[in-house]
Residue, then its C-alpha position, 0 to 999 in steps of 0.5 A: x051148895x054148902x058155904x065154905x067155912x070161914x075161920x076168924x083169928x080167934x077160932x084159928x087160935x083156939x083150934x091151933x091151941x087144941x092141936x098144940x095140946x094134942x102134940x104135947x100130950x099125945x097119950x090121952x084121947x080127948x072127947x071132941x065134944x068136951x074139947x069144943x066145950x072147953x075151948x068155947x067153940x062149937x063141935x062142928x066149928x072145931x071139926x071143920x076148922x081142924x080139917x081145914x087147917x090141918x087136913x084131918x079130923x080131930x079124932x084122926x089126928x089124935x090117933x096118928x099122934x098116939x101111934x107115933x108116940x107108941x112107936x117111940x115106946x115100942x122101939x125103946x123095948x122096955x114095956x110089953x105091948x099091953x103096957x104100951x097100949x095102956x100108956x097110950x090110953x087104950x083099955x085093951x091090947x086088941x083095940x090098940x093093935x087094931x088102931x096101930x095096924x090101921x096106921x102102920x099096916x103092922x101089928x105092934x109086935x111086928x113093928x118091934x121085930x121088923x128089920x130096920x137095918x140099912x139095905x146093902 
């Protein structure tokens, strides 16, 4: 049986700091190995601790935050889908569209064109 993860205060603070960085700067995709190395904790500790504290793995959380940021840009309507994809750190519009659809079950253009008026 796997022993439950115990996070000391230092590990909790470090992981919280990583989450805060993602929240403040959602556009960049950060490599989990590099995040752990920079923070001075192991990759497994980061992944398991992040899931314990926030309910998802680091990569999943980053993707959700990037897509939330993308919806804001899409709603402003000033940039093309390709420009939004690039701004959100995607190399291709197709990978951005796939990631967006995974989260919202709509393509970015469907998101822009959806009817958001209140129902009568």
